[in-house]
C-alpha positions in Angstrom: 248.9 16.8 -36.9 248.4 19.6 -39.3 251.2 21.4 -41.1 250.4 24.5 -39.0 250.9 22.5 -35.8 254.6 21.9 -35.2 256.4 19.8 -32.6 256.3 22.6 -30.1 252.5 23.1 -30.5 252.1 19.3 -30.1 254.0 19.4 -26.8 251.9 22.2 -25.5 248.7 20.4 -26.5 249.9 17.2 -24.9 250.6 18.9 -21.6 247.1 20.6 -21.7 245.5 17.3 -22.6 246.9 15.9 -19.3 246.1 19.0 -17.3 244.5 22.1 -19.0 244.5 24.1 -15.8 248.3 24.0 -15.5 249.5 27.5 -14.7 251.1 29.3 -17.6 254.3 29.8 -15.6 254.6 26.1 -14.8 254.0 25.2 -18.4 256.6 27.7 -19.6 259.2 26.3 -17.2 258.5 22.7 -18.3 258.8 23.6 -22.0 261.7 26.1 -21.3 259.9 29.0 -23.0 258.7 32.4 -22.0 255.1 32.7 -20.7 254.3 35.1 -23.5 255.4 32.6 -26.2 253.5 29.8 -24.6 250.3 31.9 -24.3 250.7 33.0 -28.0 250.9 29.4 -29.1 247.8 28.4 -27.0 245.8 31.3 -28.4 246.8 30.3 -32.0 245.8 26.7 -31.4 242.4 27.9 -30.1 241.9 30.3 -33.0 242.7 27.7 -35.7 240.5 25.1 -34.0 243.2 22.6 -33.1 242.0 23.1 -29.5 238.3 23.3 -29.4 237.8 23.9 -25.6 239.4 23.5 -22.2 237.2 20.8 -20.6 236.7 19.5 -17.1 236.7 15.8 -16.7 233.6 15.2 -14.4 232.6 11.8 -13.1 228.9 12.2 -13.5 228.0 9.0 -11.8 229.8 10.1 -8.7 227.3 13.0 -8.3 224.2 11.1 -9.2 223.8 12.0 -12.9 223.4 9.8 -15.9 224.6 10.3 -19.4 222.3 9.3 -22.2 222.9 9.6 -25.9 220.2 10.0 -28.5 221.1 9.1 -32.1 219.0 9.8 -35.1 218.8 8.6 -38.7 217.2 11.5 -40.5 216.0 12.3 -44.0 218.0 15.1 -45.7 217.8 18.8 -44.7 218.5 21.8 -46.9 221.7 23.6 -45.9 219.7 26.4 -44.3 217.5 23.9 -42.4 220.5 22.0 -41.1 222.1 25.1 -39.7 218.8 26.0 -38.0 218.4 22.5 -36.6 221.9 22.4 -35.0 221.4 25.9 -33.5 218.2 24.7 -31.9 219.8 21.5 -30.7 222.6 23.5 -29.1 220.0 25.5 -27.3 219.0 22.3 -25.5 222.5 22.4 -23.8 223.7 18.9 -24.8 227.1 17.8 -23.6 227.8 16.2 -26.9 226.4 17.2 -30.3 227.9 15.5 -33.4 227.1 15.6 -37.1 228.0 12.2 -38.5 227.5 9.6 -41.2 226.6 6.0 -41.0 223.7 4.2 -39.3 222.7 7.5 -37.9 223.7 11.1 -38.7 223.0 13.1 -35.5 224.2 12.3 -32.1 223.3 14.3 -29.0 224.3 13.5 -25.4 222.6 14.8 -22.3 223.7 14.7 -18.6 220.6 14.7 -16.4 219.8 13.8 -12.9 216.1 12.9 -13.5 214.6 10.6 -16.1 211.8 13.2 -16.4 214.3 15.8 -17.5 215.8 13.3 -19.9 212.3 12.6 -21.3 211.7 16.3 -21.8 215.0 16.6 -23.8 213.9 13.6 -25.9 210.6 15.3 -26.7 212.3 18.6 -27.5 214.7 16.8 -29.9 211.8 15.0 -31.6 210.0 18.3 -32.0 213.1 20.0 -33.6 213.6 17.0 -35.9 210.0 16.5 -36.7 209.2 15.3 -40.2 212.8 14.1 -40.7 213.2 11.2 -38.1 213.6 7.8 -39.8 214.8 6.0 -36.7 215.9 6.9 -33.1 218.5 5.0 -31.1 219.0 5.4 -27.3 222.3 4.6 -25.6 223.1 4.8 -21.9 226.7 5.5 -21.3 228.4 3.7 -18.4 232.1 3.7 -17.9 234.2 6.1 -20.1 238.0 5.5 -20.5 240.1 8.2 -22.1 243.5 7.0 -23.3 245.5 9.3 -25.6 245.4 12.5 -27.6 244.5 12.0 -31.2 247.5 11.1 -33.4 249.7 10.4 -30.4 252.4 7.8 -30.7 252.3 7.1 -26.9 252.4 3.5 -25.8 249.5 3.8 -23.4 248.3 0.9 -21.3 246.1 2.6 -18.7 243.5 5.4 -19.2 244.4 9.0 -18.4 240.9 9.6 -17.2 238.3 7.0 -16.1 234.8 7.8 -15.1 231.4 6.1 -14.6 232.5 3.2 -12.4 230.0 1.9 -9.9 230.6 4.1 -6.8 229.0 5.7 -3.9 227.2 8.9 -4.8 228.3 12.0 -3.0 226.1 14.9 -2.1 226.6 18.3 -3.8 224.6 21.5 -3.7 223.5 24.0 -6.3 226.6 26.1 -5.9 228.8 23.0 -6.6 226.6 22.4 -9.7 227.2 26.0 -10.9 231.0 25.6 -10.4 230.9 22.4 -12.5 228.9 24.0 -15.2 231.1 27.1 -15.3 234.2 24.9 -15.6 232.7 22.4 -18.1 234.3 23.8 -21.2 236.2 26.7 -19.6 238.6 24.8 -17.4 241.4 27.4 -17.6 239.1 30.2 -16.2 240.8 31.9 -13.3 239.2 32.1 -9.9 238.6 35.8 -10.5 236.9 35.1 -13.8 234.8 32.4 -12.2 234.0 34.7 -9.3 232.6 37.3 -11.7 230.7 34.7 -13.6 229.1 32.9 -10.6 229.0 35.9 -8.2 230.8 33.9 -5.5 234.0 34.9 -3.7 237.2 33.4 -5.3 238.0 31.7 -2.0 234.7 29.9 -2.0 235.2 28.7 -5.5 238.7 27.6 -4.8 237.5 25.6 -1.7 234.6 24.0 -3.6 236.8 23.0 -6.5 239.3 21.4 -4.1 236.5 19.5 -2.4 235.1 18.3 -5.8 238.5 17.0 -6.7 239.1 15.4 -3.3 235.7 13.6 -3.6 236.5 12.5 -7.2 233.7 14.4 -8.8 236.3 16.3 -10.8 238.8 13.9 -12.1 241.0 16.4 -13.8 241.2 19.0 -16.6 241.9 18.4 -20.3 241.3 19.8 -23.8 238.9 18.9 -26.6 240.9 18.4 -29.7 239.4 18.5 -33.2 240.5 15.1 -34.6 239.1 15.9 -38.1 241.4 18.7 -38.7 243.7 18.5 -41.8 242.3 15.4 -43.4 242.1 13.0 -40.4 238.8 11.1 -39.8 237.1 10.6 -36.5 235.1 7.4 -36.2 233.1 6.1 -33.3 232.7 2.3 -33.7 229.9 0.5 -31.8 230.6 -3.1 -30.9 228.0 -5.9 -30.2 229.1 -9.1 -28.5 227.5 -12.5 -28.7 227.4 -13.5 -25.1 228.9 -10.7 -23.1 230.4 -11.4 -19.7 232.7 -9.3 -17.6 235.8 -11.4 -18.2 235.4 -11.4 -22.0 234.5 -7.7 -22.1 237.6 -6.8 -20.1 239.8 -8.9 -22.3 238.5 -7.2 -25.5 238.6 -3.7 -24.0 242.2 -4.2 -22.9 243.1 -5.1 -26.5 241.2 -2.2 -28.0 242.9 0.2 -25.6 246.3 -0.9 -27.1 245.4 0.1 -30.6 247.3 3.3 -31.3 244.5 5.1 -33.2 242.0 4.5 -30.3 241.5 7.5 -28.1 238.5 6.6 -26.0 236.4 3.6 -25.0 232.8 3.7 -23.5 230.8 0.8 -22.1 227.1 1.0 -22.9 223.6 -0.2 -22.0 222.1 -0.5 -25.5 222.0 -2.9 -28.4 225.8 -2.5 -28.4 228.1 -3.4 -25.5 230.7 -0.7 -26.0 232.1 1.8 -28.5 235.5 3.1 -29.2 236.7 6.4 -30.8 239.5 6.1 -33.4 241.2 8.8 -35.4 242.5 7.5 -38.7 243.6 8.5 -42.2 240.4 7.3 -43.8 237.9 4.6 -44.3 240.5 2.0 -45.4 242.3 2.3 -42.0 239.2 2.0 -39.9 238.2 -1.1 -41.9 241.5 -2.7 -41.2 241.1 -2.0 -37.5 237.7 -3.5 -37.5 238.8 -6.5 -39.4 241.8 -7.2 -37.1 239.5 -6.9 -34.1 236.9 -9.2 -35.6 239.5 -11.8 -36.5 241.1 -11.8 -33.1 237.7 -12.1 -31.3 235.7 -13.9 -33.9 233.9 -16.0 -31.3 232.7 -12.9 -29.4 232.1 -10.0 -31.8 228.8 -10.1 -33.6 228.8 -6.6 -35.1 230.9 -3.4 -35.5 229.0 -0.3 -36.6 231.3 2.5 -37.7 229.9 6.1 -37.5 232.1 8.8 -39.0 231.9 12.0 -36.9 232.1 15.0 -39.4 231.7 17.8 -37.0 231.8 18.2 -33.2 229.4 21.1 -32.4 230.0 20.5 -28.7 232.0 18.1 -26.5 232.0 18.4 -22.7 231.4 16.3 -19.6 228.8 18.4 -17.9 226.2 20.9 -19.2 227.7 24.3 -19.7 226.7 27.4 -17.8 
């Protein structure tokens, strides 16, 4: 972590990573601090960007939505053009928008219920990026496994949050969707704040949230941490297997999850079979991780494409309100 982030800040972030809706009083008791001091620390972490947002972990497949990522290799923009492009892309309300370097340099993810809505987003992106697109890549996200907070020394064997498994789809209405959108990157919002935002009684919001959690549409609450702060590098590495089968894939994923620098694994429907997020000191460290993985599974791994994420303009699990 950064020099500005001390051991106490890290403890606070870790607790919020596990449950960002934990009441301030409960968090203060656990850390043996006053509520005022805990709140001051949280606000400081937000202001400096160590915590980017309080996010709600939504299982999109559970409510009948799909998550698609469009990645673009583009020709250079001027600084002014680039700023305008990312403003326009944010206006499309993606759940993920990354500026990156590697095989592609823009990544935008959309959660949509209809392929027609997704096609419209694709056309809008192509219009915004017109004249600069060299190549477009489409990746359908399946299962997402979130393991540990960046730069954690935890010995983690099971994911903290797991979404996207094949499951029965539950029925939700428009009010549920509004609740999910309001909570998307504002997971610590109080019932009163949500009530004013959604124009619903607090009791109604409380009930709907409990039902969404009971039905596993909401898996929990966490934080989005900026892994690039203070010299660390965030890479998303895309892996292609030779003859993928479930047993081989599970064996490789189990090994990848044990790598201390890996924070997330996502299985895909694309040219690649899965990808993993790693937060490292630099290019040398990510090359070592890739090499070790390729040597261990030399019969199975065909390719590993490392994309460095320079800036996270947005990271959430559901479109924001």
